[in-house]
Structure formats: C-alpha cells, structure tokens
N, C-alpha and C positions, 0 to 999 in steps of 0.2 A: 878756632882760636880767634878772638877779636883783636883788632888793633885799636890804638887809642883814638878817641873822638872827643870833640867839643861841640856842645849844643850852643850855637851862636845867638839864639833868640828863643827864649822861653819866658812865659809869664808864671814863674814859680809861685808867686804870691796868690794867684787866682785858684790854684788847686786846693782841694780839701786837705786839711792838715794831715790826715792819714795817708793820702796819696802822695803828698809832698814828702812825707817821711820815707815812704817806700822808695821814691825816686832817689833820694839822697842815700838811703841805705844800700841801694843796688848799684850805685855808681861804680864801685870797684868791680863788682861782678861783671858788668857789661863794658868795662874799660872806658867809662865816661870820665874824662879827666877834669873837665871844667864845664860850668853852666854860666851863660850870660843871661841874667834875669832882668827883663826890661819892665818899666813902670808905666802904668796907665794915667796916674795923677799923683797928687801929694800923698794921699793915704797909702797908695800902692808903693810909692818910693820909700816911705817910712818902714813898711813891712820888709821890702827887699833889702834895705840897709841892715835891718836886724838879721835877716837870713844870711847875708854875707858875713856879718860879724860872727855868726855861730858856726860857719863852715867855710874854711879857706878856699874850697873848690867852687863856691858860689860867688859870682861877681855881679854887683848891682849897677844898673844904669838908671838914671833919673830923667823923667820926661813927662809929657802930656800927650796921650794918644788922641789923634785928631777925629776919630770916629765917635765923637760924643759932643754934647753941647759945650760951647766955649766956657772956659773957667771964669769964675768971678775974679775980679782984680785982686781981692784979698787972698784967694787961693794961689793965684799965679805968683804973687809977691812972696808967699810963704814957701812955695816950691823953689823959687829962685834963691831964697835965703838958705834953704836946705842944701842946695847945690853949692852955694858959697861956703857954708860951714863945713861940709863933708866932701868936697870935691876930691880930696886926697884918698877917700875911700870909694869913690865912684869910678867905675870902669869906663863909662861913656855917657853921653847925653842920649836918651831914648826911652821910649819910642816916641818919635815926633814925626810930623808930616802934614799931609793934606787929606781932607775928608772925602775921598772918592766915592765910597759906598753911600755915605750920608747925603752927598749931593745928588747921587742918582735917585735916591728916594725922594728928595726935595730939590728939584732943579732950580728953585728960586733962592736956595741957600747962598748967602754972600760968601765968597771965597776970601776976600781981602782980609777980614779979621784973622782968619786962620793963617794966611800968609804972613801977617805981621807977627803972630806968636811964633811961627816957625822961624822967621828971621831972627827973632830974639834968641831962640834956642841955638841957632847956628852961631850967633855971636858968643853965647855962653861956651859952646864947644871950643871956639877959637880962643877965648879968654883963658880957659883952663887947660888948653892943649889936650883935648879929649876927642876920641872918635865920636861920630854922630850916627845913630841908628834910625833909619827912615822908613816911614810908611808912605810910599810915593809910587803910584802905579798908573799905567796908561797915560792919558793926556796930562796928568799932574806931574809926571816924572820930569818933563822938560822944564816946567816952572821951578821945580826944586833944583834942577841942575843950574839954572840961571842964578839962583841965590847962592849956591855953593861956589860957583865960579866967581861971583861978585865978591865974595869974602875969602877967596883963595883957600877953600877948605880942601885938604888932601885926603883925610881919612873919613870916607862916607860909606856906610853899609846900607844898601838897599835890600831890606828884608822882603822875602816872598815877592820879589820884583816881577812885574808883568809890564810889557811895553813893546813898541814896534822895534824893528831891527835897527833903524837909524838911531833911536835913543839908546838902545843897548850899546851900540858902537861908541856913542858919545860917553857913556858911563865908563867903558873900558879905556877909552882914550884918556880920560881924566884920571885914571888910576883908581876908580871906585870899585867896590866889591858888591856882589849879589850873593844871596844865600838861597839854597834850594831846600824845599820842603819834601816830606814823604810822599806827596801826591805826584812826584816825579815817576812813581811806579805806574801811574795810570793816566795822567793828564798830558795830552799831546802838546799843549802850549808850553808847559814846563819842560818837557822833553826837548822841544825845539830851542828853548832858552839854553839848555845844557849844550846843545850842538853849537850854538852861536857864541857861547862864553868860554874864553880861555880858562883852563883849569886853575891858573895862578891868580884868577880874580874871583874865585868861588869859595864860599863857605857853606856850611850845612846847619839847618835848624829844624825845630819841630813846631815852633809857635804854640806849643802846648799851653793850656789844655785843649786847644782847637782840635776837633775830631776829624778823622779822615775816612775815606771810603775804601773800596777794594779789599785788599788783604787786611786792612786795619779797621774795617767796619765794626762798630760796637765795641771797640777796644779803647782803653784809656791811652791817650797819647803819652808816650814815654820816650826819653832821649835814645833808648836802644834802637828805635826805629831808624835812626841815622845809618846803622849798619846796612839796612836794606836799601836805603837811598844810595849809598856808596856803590853797592853792587850794581844798581841800575845805571848809575853814571858811568861806571867802568864799561858796561855793555854798550851804552850809547856812544861813548868816546872811543871804544875799541882800544882801551888801555888796560894794563894789568891793574888789578884791584889794589895791590900793595902800593902802586904808584899813586893812585887816587887817595888812598888813606894818608900817605906821607905828605903829598902836596897840600891837601886841604887842611890837614892838621897844622902844617907849617904856616899856611896863609893866616889861619885864625890866631895862632900864637903871636905872630908878628903884628897883625893888625891891632890886636888888643893888648900888646905888650905883656903877655902872660908869662909868668916864671915857669 
C-alpha cells in the first residue's frame, strides 16, 4: 500500500501527450497527490499554465531554464508579463538558475548575463511572494545563495542539488530545501547528500522526463519512482519508511502552500 507523495519537480509539458495523459490518469493509482511542473521558457510556461487549469493536482511554475541560450529581450518581457498577469495561478518561479553544464562545455561562456536574469527572477519571486525553484549546483550554488541572501528570500528549492558539504550546510542554515531524485538508488553523491541533509529540509522529485539508470534503465520516468526513492532514503537514514513519507509530504505541502 502506497502513502501519498508529491513530485516537487517535473517537466510535464515536455512529455509526449500520451505519456503525459498516462501519468495524470495514474496519479490516484500510485497515490501521487500533486505535481509541480516547472517551465523551460515562455512557450513551456504557457503549456504548463494550461495543464494546471485542466487538472487541479497539477501546479505550474514559470521561469527560464539556464541551460540554454539567453532569451531575447522580447521573450523575457513576454514571460515577465505572463508572470504578472497569472501570478495568482502560478505555484512558484522556476526553473531558474545558472548554466553549470553549459559553461562546462564552453568555459568562455559569460556568466554575468545569466546572473542578471536570475536576479530578476529572484525579485519576481519576492514581488509575488512565491517560492523559487533553482538549478544551482557545485560552484554555482554559493553564487545563488549570495543573491538569495541579498534579497532575503526565505523559500528556495534547490532541485537535484549537488555541492560541497559547506554549501549544503549553508543552504540548511538559511532554511532552504533540496529535492532528491530517483538516482539516490545508485548514485553515491546523492546518497551522501541524503546523509548530510536533515529530513525536514528534503523534498522528492523526478525531473521527468529525464531518464535514469539502474533499476529504471530504459523506463519512462514516472512520479511513482518516488516510492523507491523514499525506501532508499529510509534505509540511508535508518528511519521508519512511514516517517519518511509523512515528513517529506509535510515539507512539500508547507513549502508550496498546497491545500
């Protein structure tokens, strides 16, 4: 028997329509109570807004994913206008952050323009009193922390976070949350993050349709995978699985102000 879960970070709009329908149709079967679907750009945000309107269990976040070329000024203006007009239907600002992988591929990539856009979205989250969902890993995470602290942001969700122990401690001290992906079943770095992170600062996600290895090899990423993640976290933390379910469910509900 499954307990209730929430996928705190999924790109529902990126799935094929048939797969998206299957996920939504199977939410009750797998006790998936809510989905937080984050946006890549303006077009993505428009689709996610529509998905949230068609299903009360789907919650849309609006943002611009940093692992892509900088948006044209016209697109950024249109995205900000969408946020302004529909912020009452928006669960959070996201996904936003800094282009770690893009910069690894191109070390000459200038980071400053991405920092400027990120700071703009941080200000949007503050203006509308919404949580912010962040793509910020390794050496980029402290930069993002500096910006969050500068603007006294309280609700920050570092999705699929990776970083050194000192930065992890800084996130926790600031009251920020991290979310754990299904690769916790086989990735030693994520398993160590679980050891280092108090359970009351943890959420769970799939980042679907991103695909995983191990037991999930060649399988479509589905929010039901979170049940396997919870079992592994319980093993790592040496806690009862029911306690893990209850605490992470409560964390996510409170963070996103879900009914």
